[in-house]
C-alpha positions in Angstrom: -23.0 24.1 -18.4 -21.4 21.8 -15.9 -21.2 18.0 -16.0 -21.2 17.9 -12.2 -24.2 16.5 -10.4 -26.4 19.1 -8.6 -25.2 17.8 -5.2 -21.8 19.2 -6.0 -23.1 22.5 -7.4 -23.9 24.4 -4.3 -26.9 22.3 -3.3 -25.2 21.9 0.2 -27.1 23.4 3.1 -23.9 25.1 4.2 -23.6 27.0 0.8 -24.4 30.6 1.3 -24.1 31.5 -2.4 -24.9 28.5 -4.6 -24.7 30.7 -7.8 -21.1 31.7 -7.0 -20.2 28.0 -6.2 -21.8 26.9 -9.5 -19.7 29.5 -11.4 -16.4 28.4 -9.7 -17.2 24.7 -10.5 -18.2 25.6 -14.1 -14.9 27.5 -14.5 -12.9 24.5 -13.1 -14.8 22.1 -15.5 -13.9 24.4 -18.4 -10.3 24.4 -17.5 -10.3 20.6 -17.2 -12.0 20.4 -20.6 -9.8 22.9 -22.4 -6.4 22.5 -20.7 -6.6 19.2 -18.8 -6.2 17.9 -15.3 -2.7 19.1 -14.8 -3.6 22.7 -15.3 -6.7 22.3 -13.0 -4.5 20.7 -10.3 -2.0 23.6 -10.6 -4.8 26.2 -10.3 -6.3 24.4 -7.2 -2.9 24.2 -5.5 -2.3 27.8 -6.3 -5.6 28.8 -4.7 -4.9 26.8 -1.6 -1.5 28.4 -1.3 -3.0 31.9 -1.8 -5.6 31.2 0.8 -3.0 30.1 3.3 -0.9 33.2 2.6 -4.0 35.3 3.2 -4.4 33.8 6.7 -7.2 31.5 6.0 -7.0 28.4 8.2 -6.9 25.5 5.6 -7.4 22.1 7.2 -4.7 19.6 6.4 -5.6 16.2 5.2 -2.9 13.6 5.0 -5.1 11.3 3.1 -6.6 11.9 -0.3 -8.9 9.9 -2.5 -6.9 7.1 -4.2 -6.2 7.7 -7.8 -3.6 5.7 -9.7 -1.2 8.4 -10.9 0.3 6.1 -13.6 -2.2 5.3 -16.4 -2.3 1.5 -17.1 -0.9 1.9 -20.5 2.2 3.6 -19.1 2.9 1.1 -16.2 6.1 -0.7 -16.3 5.8 -4.5 -16.9 6.6 -6.6 -13.9 10.1 -8.2 -14.4 8.7 -11.5 -12.8 6.0 -13.9 -13.7 3.0 -12.6 -11.9 1.1 -15.9 -11.9 4.0 -17.8 -10.4 4.7 -15.1 -7.8 1.0 -15.1 -6.7 0.9 -18.9 -6.5 4.0 -18.8 -4.3 2.5 -16.1 -2.1 -0.6 -18.3 -1.7 1.6 -21.2 -0.5 3.4 -18.8 1.9 0.1 -17.4 3.3 -1.1 -21.0 3.8 2.1 -22.1 5.5 2.1 -19.0 7.7 -1.5 -19.6 8.8 -0.8 -23.3 9.5 2.3 -22.4 11.6 0.2 -19.9 13.7 -2.7 -22.3 14.2 -0.3 -25.1 15.2 1.7 -22.9 17.7 -1.6 -21.7 19.3 -2.9 -25.2 19.6 0.1 -26.5 21.4 0.0 -24.0 24.2 -3.8 -23.5 25.1 -3.1 -23.3 28.8 -0.8 -20.3 28.2 -3.6 -18.6 26.3 -2.8 -20.0 22.9 -1.2 -16.8 21.6 2.3 -17.8 20.8 2.0 -18.0 17.0 1.6 -14.4 15.9 -1.3 -12.9 13.8 -2.5 -14.7 10.8 -3.7 -11.6 9.0 -0.4 -9.6 9.6 1.6 -11.4 6.9 -1.5 -12.1 4.7 -2.0 -8.4 4.2 1.6 -7.8 3.5 2.3 -10.8 1.3 2.3 -8.9 -2.0 4.5 -6.1 -0.7 7.0 -8.5 0.9 7.0 -10.7 -2.3 7.7 -7.7 -4.5 10.4 -6.5 -2.2 12.2 -9.9 -1.9 11.8 -10.7 -5.6 12.6 -7.4 -7.2 14.1 -4.8 -4.8 15.9 -6.1 -1.8 19.3 -7.6 -2.3 21.9 -9.7 -0.3 25.4 -8.6 0.2 27.3 -8.6 -3.2 29.7 -11.5 -3.9 32.7 -9.1 -3.4 32.2 -9.1 0.3 29.8 -6.2 0.2 32.1 -3.7 -1.5 29.6 -3.1 -4.3 26.5 -3.5 -2.3 26.4 -4.1 1.5 23.0 -5.9 1.3 19.7 -4.6 2.5 18.8 -4.8 6.1 15.2 -5.4 6.8 13.2 -5.2 10.1 10.3 -7.4 10.0 7.6 -6.8 12.5 7.2 -9.9 14.7 3.6 -10.6 13.9 4.5 -10.9 10.2 7.4 -13.4 10.9 5.4 -16.5 10.1 5.3 -15.5 6.5 9.0 -14.9 6.4 9.6 -18.4 7.9 7.1 -19.8 5.3 9.1 -18.2 2.5 12.4 -19.5 3.9 10.9 -23.0 4.0 9.7 -22.8 0.4 13.2 -21.5 -0.6 14.8 -24.4 1.1 16.6 -22.3 3.6 15.0 -24.0 6.6 13.9 -27.5 7.1 10.4 -28.9 7.8 11.5 -29.7 11.3 12.7 -26.1 11.9 9.4 -24.9 10.5 7.4 -27.1 12.8 9.4 -25.8 15.8 8.2 -22.2 15.1 7.8 -20.4 18.4 8.0 -23.6 20.5 
């Protein structure tokens, strides 16, 4: 007996043999129950490979349903303080948004589009924060002999957030921040 809802058991209008479909799905459910998901995945990949080798045109999909492949209990702990990092990202998103709004208000005759896109950095803030805090490195103190430093290319529409971070870190002044794209 299958734990799959009937909608997945051959009830499709396109299914020319719902009994056979049910048998295949029941067999897969039995493998999952007895041998686990890894074995079921191996069998499915083997079937797909076999079908391709037999000349069946298998559609390729570059996207799959999101499933976290690392169980929560096996995730590495973040080396940083998540609460502090999120608070800093909130400040950076706010400062980036304020910079864009200010730049756009100063030049309305020019169309008011000098400041970049507010959402570009906001959607990348966590990724940038994780990279800056835990992965990307400056040149090593020995003049780059040990590590030459990471070179990043930041898409221009996201630059307000990078400037906002530089301001919070004290690498640029408030005056420099206020002159963003002027």
